[in-house]
Structures are given as C-alpha cells and as structure tokens.
C-alpha positions in Angstrom: 92.4 97.9 71.7 90.1 100.3 70.0 92.3 99.7 66.9 91.8 96.1 66.8 88.1 96.8 67.0 88.6 99.3 63.6 90.4 96.6 61.7 87.5 93.5 62.9 84.6 95.6 61.7 87.1 97.0 58.2 87.3 93.3 57.7 84.2 91.9 59.3 84.2 89.3 56.6 87.4 87.6 57.5 85.8 87.5 61.4 82.8 86.6 60.8 83.3 82.7 61.3 85.3 83.3 64.5 83.6 85.8 66.3 80.1 85.8 67.4 79.1 89.2 66.9 81.3 92.7 66.2 79.2 93.4 70.1 80.5 90.5 71.4 84.2 91.5 70.6 83.9 95.1 71.3 82.3 94.7 74.5 85.7 92.3 75.4 88.0 94.4 73.7 86.4 97.4 75.7 86.7 95.5 79.5 90.6 94.7 78.5 91.3 98.1 77.7 89.8 99.4 81.0 92.7 97.0 83.0 95.4 97.8 80.4 94.9 101.4 80.6 95.5 101.6 84.5 99.0 99.3 84.6 99.8 101.5 81.6 99.3 104.6 83.7 101.4 103.0 86.3 98.8 101.9 88.3 97.7 98.2 89.8 95.1 96.1 89.4 93.2 94.2 92.1 92.9 90.8 92.5 88.9 91.0 90.8 90.4 92.7 88.0 92.9 90.4 87.4 90.7 87.7 87.5 88.3 89.6 85.2 90.7 90.2 82.4 92.2 86.3 82.9 88.4 85.5 82.4 88.0 87.5 79.3 91.2 86.2 77.8 89.6 83.0 78.0 86.3 83.7 77.1 88.4 85.4 73.4 90.2 81.8 73.6 87.5 79.4 73.7 85.9 81.4 70.7 88.6 82.2 68.5 91.5 79.8 69.5 94.7 80.5 70.6 
C-alpha cells in the first residue's frame, strides 16, 4: 500500500482529477493496510474490522470508480 501512495505522489497530475487530496488517499490506504497486515500474518479480522475495510473500499469506489 505504501508503494501505491508513492505512485500517487510521483504522478499526482494524473490522479488529482479523481482523488480529493493525497492526504485522503494516504489515510484510506493506511487503514486498509493495517487490516491487510493482520490477514497476511495469519491473523483474523473481527466483524468491525471487516466492515471498516468494506466501508473504505466503497468510499474509494465512490470517489474514483471501479
């Protein structure tokens, strides 16, 4: 996820019409990355965490499209 933020920053002129601010994208990626790290290290997410990931993904899709 950190690499995605770096790509956004380095190519901001290509993304700025679709993403409100780089801070918005960074915050969203940080939240999703925390859950991703739990899963990738053999952990499990509780229902609240799963709902939070879903909410963030829906926010992303609403903002930039699928």
